ZAROZA-156577 format. One record per residue (C-alpha): x, y, z; residue in one letter; residue number from 1. Coordinates in Angstrom, 3 decimals, decimal comma, padded with zeros to 6 digits, always signed. Example, Ala and Ser with C-alpha at 12.3 -4.5 7.8 and 13.67 -1.06 7.14 Angstrom:
BEGIN
R         xx         yy         zz   residu   num
R   +012,300   -004,500   +007,800        A     1
R   +013,670   -001,060   +007,140        S     2
END
This chain:
BEGIN
R         xx         yy         zz   residu   num
R   -041,879   +002,539   -003,753        M     1
R   -040,962   -000,012   -005,362        Q     2
R   -043,123   -001,697   -008,331        I     3
R   -044,447   -004,799   -008,744        I     4
R   -045,645   -005,531   -012,746        A     5
R   -047,828   -008,291   -014,179        K     6
R   -044,997   -010,200   -015,543        K     7
R   -043,510   -010,563   -011,737        D     8
R   -047,087   -011,397   -010,509        I     9
R   -047,366   -013,910   -013,173        L    10
R   -043,545   -015,600   -012,162        S    11
R   -044,799   -015,461   -008,336        E    12
R   -048,025   -017,110   -008,714        L    13
R   -046,132   -019,984   -011,076        Q    14
R   -043,902   -020,817   -008,304        T    15
R   -046,837   -021,509   -006,083        K    16
R   -047,295   -024,918   -008,729        G    17
R   -050,977   -024,296   -008,886        I    18
R   -050,419   -024,376   -012,690        F    19
R   -048,457   -026,501   -014,862        Q    20
R   -047,167   -024,512   -016,890        D    21
R   -047,100   -020,186   -017,453        L    22
R   -049,578   -020,390   -020,081        E    23
R   -051,998   -021,323   -018,075        K    24
R   -051,450   -019,272   -015,419        T    25
R   -051,464   -016,561   -017,403        E    26
R   -054,869   -017,732   -018,698        S    27
R   -055,890   -017,672   -015,096        F    28
R   -055,126   -014,254   -014,366        L    29
R   -056,084   -012,820   -017,445        E    30
R   -059,862   -014,439   -017,665        T    31
R   -059,774   -013,305   -013,217        F    32
R   -059,390   -009,697   -014,992        I    33
R   -062,073   -009,664   -017,778        S    34
R   -064,351   -011,482   -015,218        E    35
R   -064,124   -008,323   -012,656        I    36
R   -064,773   -006,348   -015,422        A    37
R   -068,031   -008,242   -017,080        K    38
R   -069,102   -008,629   -012,900        S    39
R   -068,802   -004,528   -012,700        I    40
R   -070,702   -003,910   -015,669        R    41
R   -073,534   -005,850   -014,859        S    42
R   -073,797   -003,576   -011,832        G    43
R   -071,967   -006,176   -009,403        Y    44
R   -069,741   -005,660   -006,837        R    45
R   -066,979   -008,182   -006,619        V    46
R   -066,044   -009,263   -003,206        C    47
R   -062,603   -011,020   -002,576        L    48
R   -061,956   -012,832   +000,286        E    49
R   -059,686   -011,300   +002,782        N    50
R   -058,827   -008,603   +000,838        F    51
R   -061,888   -006,230   -000,482        G    52
R   -064,500   -005,070   -003,095        C    53
R   -064,247   -003,591   -006,717        F    54
R   -067,955   -001,480   -007,198        Y    55
R   -069,402   +000,927   -009,133        S    56
R   -071,092   +003,140   -005,982        P    57
R   -073,927   +004,324   -008,714        S    58
R   -074,640   +000,662   -009,433        Q    59
R   -076,973   -001,529   -007,523        K    60
R   -073,846   -003,905   -006,459        N    61
R   -075,427   -007,021   -005,600        T    62
R   -072,557   -008,706   -003,902        V    63
R   -071,083   -011,615   -006,679        K    64
R   -070,909   -014,799   -005,649        N    65
R   -067,485   -015,854   -005,056        A    66
R   -068,422   -019,505   -006,066        D    67
R   -070,227   -018,111   -009,248        S    68
R   -067,055   -015,951   -009,725        F    69
R   -064,832   -018,480   -009,999        A    70
R   -067,092   -020,974   -011,769        E    71
R   -067,562   -018,359   -014,431        N    72
R   -063,582   -018,154   -014,419        I    73
R   -063,464   -021,861   -014,512        A    74
R   -065,623   -022,302   -018,026        K    75
R   -063,940   -019,328   -019,457        A    76
R   -060,237   -020,550   -018,845        A    77
R   -061,224   -024,416   -019,450        F    78
R   -059,973   -024,705   -015,932        I    79
R   -061,307   -026,928   -013,157        D    80
R   -062,877   -024,784   -010,470        K    81
R   -061,275   -026,101   -007,553        E    82
R   -058,059   -025,020   -008,974        I    83
R   -059,366   -021,911   -009,719        V    84
R   -060,075   -021,155   -005,946        E    85
R   -056,382   -021,901   -005,315        K    86
R   -055,157   -019,812   -007,475        A    87
R   -057,939   -016,760   -006,189        I    88
R   -056,270   -017,210   -002,462        S    89
R   -052,919   -017,704   -003,333        A    90
R   -053,411   -014,379   -005,848        L    91
R   -054,866   -012,434   -003,191        V    92
R   -052,336   -013,626   -000,686        L    93
R   -049,525   -012,603   -002,509        L    94
R   -051,257   -009,122   -003,841        L    95
R   -051,874   -008,951   +000,036        K    96
R   -048,718   -009,496   +000,957        G    97
R   -046,555   -007,155   -001,283        K    98
R   -048,691   -004,007   -000,464        I    99
R   -048,404   -004,592   +002,891        L   100
R   -044,079   -004,709   +002,133        E   101
R   -045,342   -001,043   +000,604        N   102
R   -044,645   -002,521   -003,299        Y   103
R   -047,190   -000,468   -005,728        E   104
R   -048,707   -003,344   -007,764        I   105
R   -049,577   -002,662   -011,191        Q   106
R   -051,319   -004,807   -013,523        I   107
R   -051,412   -004,303   -017,083        E   108
R   -054,976   -004,294   -018,584        G   109
R   -056,716   -004,105   -014,970        F   110
R   -055,370   -001,478   -011,570        A   111
R   -052,403   -000,130   -009,699        S   112
R   -052,721   -000,834   -005,853        L   113
R   -050,681   +001,325   -003,687        H   114
R   -050,920   +002,869   -000,009        I   115
R   -050,863   +006,573   -000,078        E   116
R   -048,767   +008,161   +002,285        N   117
R   -050,629   +010,650   +004,277        P   118
R   -047,653   +012,940   +005,274        K   119
R   -046,430   +012,719   +001,343        K   120
R   -049,948   +014,096   +000,280        L   121
R   -050,135   +016,484   +002,696        A   122
R   -046,645   +017,679   +001,631        N   123
R   -047,621   +017,825   -002,005        T   124
R   -050,022   +020,231   -001,059        A   125
R   -048,023   +022,813   +000,737        K   126
R   -045,544   +023,234   -002,858        K   127
R   -048,790   +023,163   -004,628        E   128
R   -050,239   +025,922   -001,952        S   129
R   -053,910   +023,598   -001,997        K   130
R   -055,707   +023,644   +001,655        K   131
R   -056,891   +020,452   +001,772        V   132
R   -057,821   +017,864   +004,452        S   133
R   -055,533   +014,963   +004,785        V   134
R   -056,216   +011,873   +006,803        S   135
R   -053,655   +010,714   +009,299        Q   136
R   -054,279   +006,774   +008,464        K   137
R   -052,933   +004,977   +005,123        K   138
R   -055,179   +004,672   +002,568        R   139
R   -055,233   +001,381   +000,094        L   140
R   -055,573   +003,267   -003,425        I   141
R   -056,633   +001,735   -006,482        A   142
R   -056,202   +003,321   -010,060        S   143
R   -058,097   +001,638   -012,786        I   144
R   -056,380   +001,398   -015,876        E   145
R   -057,902   +003,204   -019,104        K   146
R   -058,513   -000,379   -021,284        N   147
R   -060,381   -002,172   -017,776        F   148
R   -063,499   -000,334   -018,554        L   149
R   -064,804   +002,582   -020,491        S   150
R   -063,727   +005,775   -019,717        K   151
R   -066,998   +006,988   -017,846        A   152
R   -066,918   +003,536   -015,800        E   153
R   -063,633   +003,920   -014,571        Q   154
R   -063,801   +007,513   -013,084        E   155
R   -066,776   +005,336   -010,991        D   156
R   -065,072   +002,136   -009,857        V   157
R   -064,089   +002,113   -006,656        Q   158
R   -062,153   -000,548   -004,925        F   159
R   -062,774   -001,214   -000,524        D   160
R   -060,363   -003,240   +001,767        P   161
R   -061,811   -005,506   +004,067        D   162
R   -062,028   -004,538   +007,737        A   163
R   -058,709   -006,615   +008,566        D   164
R   -056,801   -005,516   +005,892        F   165
R   -057,892   -001,825   +006,023        R   166
R   -056,909   -002,255   +010,232        K   167
R   -053,164   -003,678   +008,846        K   168
R   -052,982   -000,683   +006,618        I   169
R   -053,844   +002,072   +008,482        E   170
R   -051,238   +000,374   +011,067        K   171
R   -048,833   +000,526   +009,150        L   172
R   -045,877   +003,131   +010,518        K   173
R   -043,653   +005,146   +008,505        F   174
R   -039,844   +003,842   +008,978        F   175
R   -037,678   +004,366   +011,505        S   176
R   -034,160   +004,243   +012,064        L   177
R   -031,866   +004,389   +014,574        L   178
R   -028,068   +005,889   +013,607        L   179
R   -025,404   +004,648   +016,518        V   180
R   -022,351   +006,725   +014,927        V   181
R   -019,525   +008,808   +016,928        P   182
R   -019,693   +012,070   +017,319        E   183
R   -018,883   +014,763   +015,338        Q   184
R   -019,476   +012,037   +012,318        D   185
R   -020,564   +014,514   +009,475        F   186
R   -021,660   +011,563   +006,849        F   187
R   -024,689   +011,223   +009,394        V   188
R   -026,034   +014,481   +008,153        K   189
R   -026,095   +013,190   +004,795        T   190
R   -027,727   +009,866   +006,010        I   191
R   -029,868   +011,710   +008,013        E   192
R   -030,606   +014,009   +004,595        Y   193
R   -031,273   +010,973   +002,500        Y   194
R   -033,571   +008,716   +004,662        F   195
R   -035,673   +011,605   +006,049        E   196
R   -036,130   +012,795   +001,980        K   197
R   -037,424   +008,973   +001,448        A   198
R   -040,151   +010,014   +005,086        N   199
R   -037,866   +007,415   +007,270        W   200
R   -037,799   +009,374   +010,900        K   201
R   -034,283   +009,318   +012,004        V   202
R   -033,015   +009,031   +015,397        R   203
R   -029,519   +009,433   +016,308        T   204
R   -026,957   +008,780   +019,068        A   205
R   -022,887   +008,945   +019,732        S   206
R   -022,882   +005,765   +022,220        S   207
R   -024,215   +002,794   +023,302        I   208
R   -025,907   +003,358   +026,029        E   209
R   -027,674   +006,616   +024,498        E   210
R   -029,113   +003,926   +021,605        G   211
R   -030,209   +001,279   +024,040        K   212
R   -031,830   +004,006   +026,000        K   213
R   -033,507   +004,642   +022,425        I   214
R   -034,205   +001,512   +021,733        L   215
R   -035,730   +000,758   +024,527        E   216
R   -038,588   +003,927   +024,499        N   217
R   -039,257   +003,898   +021,126        H   218
R   -040,014   +001,191   +017,687        K   219
R   -037,522   +001,500   +015,360        H   220
R   -037,241   -000,469   +012,391        H   221
R   -033,751   -000,478   +011,028        L   222
R   -030,407   +000,222   +013,057        V   223
R   -027,474   +001,161   +011,599        I   224
R   -024,356   +001,227   +013,827        L   225
R   -020,827   +002,222   +012,976        D   226
R   -018,028   +000,172   +013,894        S   227
R   -016,139   +002,351   +015,692        R   228
R   -018,228   +003,468   +018,522        V   229
R   -016,971   +002,591   +022,045        Q   230
R   -017,962   -001,245   +022,359        N   231
R   -019,815   -001,063   +019,426        H   232
R   -019,947   -005,492   +019,689        Q   233
R   -021,594   -004,858   +023,803        M   234
R   -024,351   -003,240   +021,768        F   235
R   -024,392   -006,105   +018,778        C   236
R   -024,764   -008,751   +020,931        E   237
R   -027,997   -007,182   +023,848        E   238
R   -029,605   -006,370   +020,485        I   239
R   -029,274   -009,930   +019,178        K   240
R   -029,783   -011,806   +022,745        C   241
R   -032,934   -010,669   +023,474        R   242
R   -036,205   -012,104   +021,197        L   243
R   -038,001   -008,423   +021,022        D   244
R   -034,745   -006,586   +019,842        S   245
R   -033,816   -009,257   +017,349        D   246
R   -035,924   -009,121   +015,008        I   247
R   -034,815   -005,350   +014,424        V   248
R   -032,431   -005,886   +011,554        P   249
R   -028,477   -004,440   +012,154        L   250
R   -026,038   -002,926   +009,415        I   251
R   -023,130   -002,460   +010,805        I   252
R   -020,676   +000,043   +009,387        L   253
R   -016,905   -000,753   +008,781        Y   254
R   -014,054   +001,594   +008,070        P   255
R   -011,849   +000,965   +005,112        K   256
R   -009,622   -001,960   +005,017        G   257
R   -011,949   -004,325   +007,484        T   258
R   -011,675   -007,828   +006,048        D   259
R   -014,594   -009,656   +007,442        L   260
R   -013,286   -013,112   +006,178        K   261
R   -010,844   -012,620   +009,344        K   262
R   -012,325   -013,089   +012,688        A   263
R   -009,790   -011,075   +014,946        T   264
R   -012,061   -010,695   +017,992        E   265
R   -015,366   -012,377   +019,093        F   266
R   -018,322   -010,642   +016,959        R   267
R   -021,712   -010,908   +016,846        V   268
R   -022,698   -009,650   +013,420        C   269
R   -025,596   -008,018   +012,114        G   270
R   -027,912   -008,822   +009,034        D   271
R   -025,908   -006,808   +006,240        E   272
R   -022,505   -004,585   +006,662        H   273
R   -020,985   -002,302   +004,629        M   274
R   -017,066   -001,230   +004,501        I   275
R   -015,940   +002,208   +004,110        E   276
R   -015,648   +004,018   +001,092        P   277
R   -020,078   +003,619   +000,137        F   278
R   -022,574   +005,826   -001,407        E   279
R   -025,508   +006,745   +000,699        V   280
R   -027,810   +005,954   -002,261        K   281
R   -026,120   +002,360   -002,009        R   282
R   -026,682   +002,273   +002,201        L   283
R   -030,647   +003,047   +001,018        F   284
R   -031,446   +000,342   -001,264        Q   285
R   -029,433   -002,070   +001,209        I   286
R   -031,796   -000,831   +004,396        A   287
R   -034,677   -001,660   +001,767        E   288
R   -033,398   -004,749   +000,939        A   289
R   -032,701   -005,974   +004,676        V   290
R   -036,406   -004,757   +005,996        L   291
R   -037,994   -007,266   +003,076        R   292
R   -035,459   -009,812   +003,533        R   293
R   -036,229   -009,786   +007,601        V   294
R   -039,598   -009,346   +007,305        A   295
R   -039,733   -012,799   +005,114        Q   296
R   -037,128   -014,370   +007,948        E   297
R   -039,514   -013,280   +010,939        S   298
R   -042,394   -015,431   +009,473        M   299
R   -040,037   -018,326   +009,824        L   300
R   -037,977   -017,778   +012,874        F   301
R   -038,458   -016,145   +016,007        R   302
R   -034,505   -015,377   +016,296        Q   303
R   -031,695   -015,679   +013,852        E   304
R   -027,961   -015,206   +015,424        V   305
R   -024,554   -015,249   +013,235        L   306
R   -021,441   -014,994   +015,467        F   307
R   -017,842   -015,578   +014,406        Q   308
R   -014,548   -015,479   +016,346        F   309
R   -010,735   -016,746   +015,974        P   310
R   -010,161   -020,165   +017,207        T   311
R   -008,258   -019,271   +020,841        M   312
R   -009,784   -020,692   +024,368        E   313
R   -011,242   -017,199   +025,673        S   314
R   -013,381   -016,461   +022,324        Y   315
R   -014,482   -020,379   +022,551        I   316
R   -015,117   -019,802   +025,963        D   317
R   -017,251   -016,791   +025,232        K   318
R   -018,959   -018,092   +022,563        A   319
R   -020,070   -020,815   +025,012        N   320
R   -021,252   -018,198   +027,797        D   321
R   -023,423   -016,370   +024,422        F   322
R   -025,090   -019,874   +023,340        C   323
R   -026,074   -020,070   +027,231        A   324
R   -027,697   -016,815   +026,697        K   325
R   -029,554   -017,388   +023,984        L   326
R   -030,991   -020,632   +025,218        L   327
R   -032,464   -018,702   +028,386        L   328
R   -035,089   -017,985   +026,197        S   329
R   -035,881   -020,888   +024,038        C   330
R   -038,357   -022,126   +025,599        G   331
R   -036,351   -025,582   +026,925        L   332
R   -036,714   -026,776   +030,087        S   333
R   -033,277   -025,811   +032,891        E   334
R   -032,384   -029,757   +032,261        E   335
R   -032,508   -029,718   +028,275        I   336
R   -030,724   -026,500   +028,059        Q   337
R   -028,076   -027,945   +030,200        I   338
R   -027,708   -030,828   +027,856        T   339
R   -027,937   -028,995   +024,848        F   340
R   -025,144   -026,741   +025,904        G   341
R   -022,921   -030,146   +026,176        A   342
R   -023,404   -031,191   +023,084        A   343
R   -022,761   -027,397   +021,435        F   344
R   -019,616   -027,323   +023,971        R   345
R   -018,692   -030,663   +022,398        E   346
R   -019,521   -029,555   +018,916        A   347
R   -017,209   -026,571   +019,352        L   348
R   -014,192   -028,419   +020,938        A   349
R   -014,218   -030,944   +017,488        N   350
R   -014,597   -027,948   +015,260        A   351
R   -011,357   -026,203   +016,909        A   352
R   -009,365   -029,324   +017,380        Q   353
R   -009,723   -031,419   +014,838        H   354
R   -010,959   -028,949   +011,885        G   355
R   -009,241   -025,820   +012,980        N   356
R   -006,093   -027,509   +014,750        K   357
R   -006,445   -024,927   +017,199        Y   358
R   -004,878   -022,377   +014,833        R   359
R   -005,738   -019,108   +015,874        R   360
R   -005,900   -017,499   +012,270        D   361
R   -008,888   -020,299   +011,530        K   362
R   -012,299   -018,928   +011,701        M   363
R   -015,118   -020,511   +013,700        L   364
R   -018,587   -019,595   +013,414        E   365
R   -022,119   -020,373   +014,561        V   366
R   -025,465   -019,922   +013,651        L   367
R   -028,151   -019,922   +015,722        Y   368
R   -032,054   -020,753   +014,439        L   369
R   -035,145   -020,485   +016,627        L   370
R   -038,581   -021,611   +015,252        D   371
R   -041,284   -021,816   +017,086        P   372
R   -040,947   -025,696   +016,770        Q   373
R   -037,204   -026,105   +017,157        K   374
R   -033,566   -024,966   +017,592        I   375
R   -031,042   -025,449   +015,513        V   376
R   -027,386   -024,749   +015,752        L   377
R   -024,791   -024,620   +013,380        S   378
R   -021,042   -025,186   +013,525        V   379
R   -018,544   -024,047   +011,235        T   380
R   -014,766   -024,698   +010,868        D   381
R   -011,836   -023,988   +008,216        S   382
R   -010,544   -027,150   +008,010        G   383
R   -010,796   -029,363   +005,225        P   384
R   -013,891   -032,100   +007,075        G   385
R   -013,813   -035,637   +006,997        F   386
R   -015,538   -038,717   +006,480        D   387
R   -018,340   -038,342   +009,094        W   388
R   -020,878   -041,255   +007,885        Q   389
R   -019,576   -044,314   +009,520        G   390
R   -018,620   -042,402   +012,987        F   391
R   -022,930   -041,260   +013,267        V   392
R   -023,596   -044,626   +012,648        K   393
R   -021,451   -045,822   +015,243        V   394
R   -022,396   -043,496   +017,754        G   395
R   -026,008   -043,654   +017,589        Q   396
R   -025,953   -047,306   +017,074        T   397
R   -024,199   -046,954   +020,486        G   398
R   -021,414   -049,436   +019,335        D   399
R   -019,206   -045,816   +019,972        A   400
R   -017,053   -046,889   +023,144        I   401
R   -015,176   -050,085   +021,742        G   402
R   -015,496   -048,361   +017,574        K   403
R   -013,545   -044,994   +019,894        A   404
R   -010,749   -047,446   +021,639        R   405
R   -009,767   -049,156   +018,207        Q   406
R   -009,522   -045,733   +016,196        S   407
R   -007,345   -044,386   +019,779        Y   408
R   -004,733   -047,248   +019,075        K   409
R   -004,872   -046,307   +015,048        E   410
R   -004,416   -042,698   +016,010        G   411
R   -007,621   -041,265   +014,831        R   412
R   -010,331   -039,761   +015,591        L   413
R   -012,845   -041,190   +017,534        G   414
R   -016,250   -040,942   +017,702        G   415
R   -017,158   -040,235   +021,755        L   416
R   -018,138   -036,854   +020,685        G   417
R   -020,426   -037,790   +018,327        I   418
R   -022,415   -040,510   +021,154        M   419
R   -022,397   -037,768   +023,569        L   420
R   -024,079   -035,144   +020,795        M   421
R   -026,525   -037,661   +019,593        S   422
R   -027,958   -037,993   +023,355        R   423
R   -028,111   -034,403   +023,539        C   424
R   -030,103   -033,446   +020,614        V   425
R   -032,981   -034,484   +018,233        D   426
R   -030,487   -034,292   +015,208        K   427
R   -027,077   -034,353   +013,832        I   428
R   -026,410   -033,445   +010,296        E   429
R   -022,941   -032,743   +008,776        Y   430
R   -022,562   -031,044   +005,024        N   431
R   -021,146   -033,166   +002,573        D   432
R   -016,871   -032,559   +003,334        S   433
R   -017,538   -032,578   +007,274        G   434
R   -016,911   -028,959   +008,453        N   435
R   -020,270   -027,707   +009,232        V   436
R   -022,301   -030,059   +011,998        I   437
R   -025,640   -029,119   +012,359        T   438
R   -027,337   -029,860   +016,142        L   439
R   -031,214   -029,904   +016,120        T   440
R   -033,279   -029,774   +019,717        K   441
R   -037,230   -029,696   +019,173        Y   442
R   -039,281   -027,395   +021,789        I   443
R   -041,820   -029,872   +022,107        E   444
R   -041,170   -033,766   +021,609        P   445
R   -041,431   -034,593   +017,743        K   446
R   -044,367   -036,170   +016,581        A   447
R   -044,055   -039,679   +015,715        Q   448
END
């Protein structure tokens, strides 16, 4: 379990832009802590909305009014009350999010908060030969620091999460891992041991067919796939094409000597990759990092797919077919799927012809992003780019045909493709150099 310290909380709270400087943020947090201590000493139950209550069971525990709690902090820290209320909401949201990501919160001078793993507690009890009754539900444990209250008061202070937060904690499942590796891979035992020691549930498969069956019948938090498994790319494509399985992070393992900067075939990329040799400890660290990153990205995107391939007609055709599969579940009508697909084909053809000059040793890369409002497709070629500003302007104003004829006579790029794409999508963007084009289509009509 990773630890978030007080300085980390301050740093993240500062990025919210509520306070002008770190000094004001520190003043707010210190006053927030001291006000909770004062309220508990006075017999109040301090309840933070959408989080929970700090209280002493031995006291009468009149609920501290949220309005007066914020007002007391505002007066003590010389901060506007509205700003204090925003800061309390931001702090609660931050703490709640980190706790649900399985971090231990350690706020010096206040308390440490972490989710108790009942399985781990049961194992500890067995080792110590204790007869204990362990709940199968996870609980949020609050350990009050020594200098927060007097020793007698500390032992009496408790924290009770609110109903919604408690349900989210109880429903948290132990992380589960699906390993898809070749048969007789002895290294898999080491991976299994390391992850199981960290309370992961590990299932293994030696073929993509077996792996697909396991995924259909069991929920997994992570898939680790060895690229030496036969038809491993079919497995990647199937996972990434489906909305329900794309959110499962995928780590792909490659043999020693693999150069991922070169694409020798059509390749759907995982969320992370590792090239042998590597230490299992490093694999575990990457697995944890991927889980956190994908959890954050899933709040923004419903689907995120990256694929790469050499500049060859067969792979370009496959990329167009793969994109059409992705668009089937995006929420666009069939007609708009066809027009958006036409824009993508044009962008891909331009990248292959004008960017990579149809050189097979040059790679094309496509990033597909789907969020609740829009679909974004970015095509990257390996060429030097071009001066795109004039072509985009002409394509959007409708003067592209005359301009294209003139350009053709001069032996230059025409611009008809940009006009076609402009008619099929809501937005076209290029990077500064012109070797990355991004097409955007809104699922619902864009608000005027």
